[in-house]
C-alpha positions in Angstrom: -9.5 7.3 -3.4 -12.2 9.6 -2.4 -9.7 12.8 -1.6 -9.6 16.2 -3.4 -5.8 16.4 -4.9 -6.2 20.2 -3.9 -7.7 19.9 -0.7 -5.1 19.9 2.1 -5.6 17.4 5.1 -3.6 18.4 8.0 -3.9 17.0 11.7 -2.1 17.8 15.1 0.1 14.9 16.2 0.3 15.3 20.5 3.2 12.4 20.2 5.4 14.6 17.8 4.0 18.2 19.2 3.1 19.5 15.9 1.0 19.4 12.9 1.1 16.9 10.1 2.5 19.0 7.5 5.4 20.5 9.7 8.1 19.4 7.6 11.0 21.3 9.3 10.5 19.7 12.4 10.0 16.2 10.4 13.6 16.6 8.8 14.9 17.9 11.9 13.8 15.1 13.9 14.7 12.3 10.9 18.3 13.9 11.2 18.2 13.4 15.0 17.7 9.5 14.4 19.9 8.8 11.9 22.8 10.5 13.9 21.5 8.3 17.0 21.4 5.3 14.8 24.3 5.9 13.0 22.4 5.2 10.1 24.1 5.8 6.2 22.1 8.7 4.5 21.9 9.4 0.8 20.2 12.1 -0.9 18.9 10.9 -4.2 18.0 14.2 -5.2 16.3 17.6 -4.1 12.7 18.2 -4.6 11.3 21.9 -4.5 14.1 22.8 -1.7 13.5 19.5 0.0 16.0 16.1 0.2 14.4 12.9 -0.9 16.7 10.9 1.2 17.5 7.1 1.3 18.6 5.9 4.5 20.2 2.6 5.3 21.7 0.5 8.0 25.6 1.3 7.8 26.8 -2.1 8.5 24.3 -4.3 7.0 23.3 -7.5 9.1 24.8 -9.9 6.5 22.4 -13.1 7.5 19.4 -10.8 7.5 17.0 -10.2 4.5 17.1 -7.3 2.4 13.7 -5.3 2.9 12.4 -1.4 2.0 10.2 0.7 3.4 8.9 3.5 2.1 6.0 6.4 3.2 4.8 9.9 2.1 4.4 9.0 -2.2 1.2 11.3 -1.4 1.2 14.6 0.7 -2.2 14.0 2.4 -1.2 10.6 3.9 1.2 12.0 6.9 1.0 8.8 9.6 3.5 6.6 7.2 6.3 9.3 7.6 5.6 10.2 11.0 5.5 6.3 11.7 8.8 5.7 10.3 10.1 8.1 12.5 8.3 6.9 15.6 9.6 3.3 14.6 13.5 5.0 14.3 13.1 6.4 17.8 12.5 3.4 19.5 15.3 1.5 18.1 18.4 1.1 20.0 21.6 1.0 17.9 22.2 -2.4 19.1 18.7 -3.6 17.3 20.5 -2.7 13.9 23.2 -6.1 14.4 19.7 -8.1 13.8 17.9 -6.0 11.1 18.6 -4.4 7.7 17.2 -1.0 7.4 16.3 0.3 3.8 14.3 3.4 3.9 12.8 6.0 1.9 11.2 7.8 4.5 9.6 11.1 2.5 9.0 10.9 -1.2 6.6 13.5 -1.8 8.2 16.4 0.4 6.2 19.4 -1.5 3.0 17.6 -1.3 3.7 16.6 2.7 4.4 20.3 3.3 1.2 21.3 2.0 -1.1 18.4 3.5 -1.9 17.8 -0.3 -2.1 14.4 -2.5 0.0 15.7 -5.3 3.3 17.4 -5.6 3.7 20.9 -6.6 3.6 20.1 -10.2 0.8 18.5 -9.8 1.9 15.0 -10.3 1.1 11.8 -8.6 4.3 10.1 -7.3 3.0 6.7 -6.7 1.9 6.5 -10.7 3.8 6.6 -14.1 5.8 3.0 -13.7 5.9 1.1 -16.4 4.5 -2.4 -16.2 4.0 -5.1 -19.3 0.2 -5.2 -19.2 0.0 -1.6 -19.8 -0.5 0.0 -23.4 2.3 2.1 -23.8 0.2 4.9 -25.4 -2.1 5.1 -22.3 0.5 4.9 -19.9 1.0 8.2 -17.1 3.8 9.8 -17.2 6.1 9.6 -14.3 6.4 12.5 -11.7 9.6 14.3 -10.8 10.1 11.8 -7.7 9.3 8.8 -9.8 11.9 9.8 -12.1 14.3 9.6 -9.7 13.6 6.3 -8.0 13.7 4.9 -11.7 17.1 6.3 -12.1 17.9 4.8 -8.5 16.2 1.4 -9.5 19.6 -1.1 -9.1 19.7 0.3 -5.4 16.0 0.3 -5.0 16.0 -3.3 -5.9 18.3 -4.7 -4.1 17.2 -3.0 -0.9 13.7 -4.6 -1.6 14.9 -8.0 -3.1 13.2 -10.0 0.3 10.2 -7.2 0.5 8.6 -4.2 0.0 6.4 -2.1 2.5 4.9 1.0 1.6 2.9 2.5 4.0 -0.2 4.8 2.5 -3.4 6.3 4.1 -7.0 6.5 3.1 -8.3 9.8 4.3 -11.7 9.3 3.1 -11.9 5.6 5.2 -12.5 4.8 9.0 -11.1 1.4 8.3 -8.1 -0.3 7.1 -7.0 -2.5 4.4 -3.8 -3.6 2.5 -2.7 -4.1 -0.9 -0.3 -7.2 -1.0 1.6 -9.3 -3.4 2.8 -12.8 -3.4 3.9 -15.3 -5.6 0.9 -17.3 -5.2 -2.9 -17.3 -6.5 -4.2 -16.6 -2.5 -2.8 -14.3 0.4 -0.7 -16.5 2.6 0.9 -15.5 5.8 2.6 -12.6 4.7 -0.4 -10.6 3.5 -2.8 -11.8 6.6 -0.2 -11.0 9.2 0.3 -7.5 8.0 -3.5 -6.9 7.8 -3.7 -8.6 11.2 -1.3 -6.0 12.4 -3.5 -3.3 11.0 -6.8 -5.1 12.6 -5.2 -4.7 16.2 -5.8 -0.7 16.0 -8.6 -0.3 13.2 -11.8 -2.0 12.0 -11.2 -3.9 8.7 -13.0 -2.7 5.4 -15.8 -4.8 4.7 -15.8 -7.0 1.9 -16.4 -5.5 -1.8 -14.7 -2.9 -3.8 -12.2 -0.2 -3.1 -11.3 2.3 -6.0 -12.7 -0.3 -8.4 -10.3 -3.3 -6.7 -11.9 -6.1 -5.2 -11.1 -6.5 -1.5 -11.5 -9.9 0.4 -11.1 -9.7 4.5 -9.3 -6.8 4.2 -6.7 -7.8 1.5 -6.6 -6.6 -2.0 -4.4 -9.1 -3.8 -1.7 -9.1 -6.6 -3.6 -5.9 -8.2 -1.6 -4.8 -10.8 -1.6 -1.0 -12.2 1.3 1.8 -12.7 2.2 2.1 -8.8 5.5 1.9 -7.7 4.7 -1.2 -5.1 3.4 -3.0 -8.7 6.3 -2.0 -10.4 8.8 -3.5 -8.1 6.9 -6.7 -8.3 6.9 -6.9 -12.0 10.8 -6.4 -11.6 11.3 -9.7 -9.4 10.5 -8.9 -6.1 8.2 -11.5 -4.6 6.7 -9.8 -1.4 5.1 -6.6 -1.2 2.7 -4.4 0.5 1.0 -1.4 0.5 -1.0 -0.6 3.8 -3.7 1.8 3.7 -4.4 3.4 7.5 -7.6 5.2 7.9 -7.4 9.0 7.8 -10.8 9.3 9.5 -9.2 7.9 12.6 -6.9 9.5 15.0 -3.7 10.7 13.7 -1.6 9.4 16.6 -3.0 5.8 16.4 -2.2 5.8 12.8 1.4 6.7 13.3 1.6 3.9 16.2 -0.3 1.3 13.8 2.3 2.2 11.2 5.4 2.1 13.2 4.0 -1.8 14.4 3.6 -2.6 10.7 7.1 -1.7 10.0 8.0 -3.7 12.9 6.1 -6.8 11.9 7.4 -6.6 8.3 11.2 -6.4 9.3 10.4 -9.2 11.8 9.1 -11.5 9.1 11.4 -14.4 7.9 
């Protein structure tokens, strides 16, 4: 990731008629969708005066799988949270009989409000999650947000037991790619379907390396580190994807791509 941790990245969205870091507008529209769709919402904690929400379907579709969607771990990656909102705005309440929604819509609100990668305390909310392969003495410390996620681990593991999608962005790239995890040696239909959804909107990054990770056909596969997605997989989740929409492309196109990634993810059996 080439972005400066202190640099603000802010775009204008014609879809939502506001700037990408307008957090009050975001929460206003999110609350309206929660009411319209009759979703359950729980405030896991308050960070810098902002709620860290966990949202779910009020009546679980018992025959459908439990999948968790998250966004907004990094504040300069706004198309994920706005993409979740766009996805919700396209749903009808009757759709919720066919899917189980479990959502962490905005994990790092203080970073989002400033358009900056880290939170107000200079912490990276997507690092510091333990992994068995890491040496404890060199492990990063979890952020304030990360500690809250760890405190609610049983809830989040149950919500993601059949899959996890976390919507990220690469602000220094014009090309998209995905990090995926599957319990096998090569990317399967899960990885390729989400990569292909992204490819409907953007060129896919060339084979080589991204942030020191090997990428092939737009997929970085089974890359374990101290991220939350890696941690969930090491905790027993068998399918996970961290999508990376390209920040050098139009914001509204990135928002639309994230909404379609969510649809593709939830539609997988």
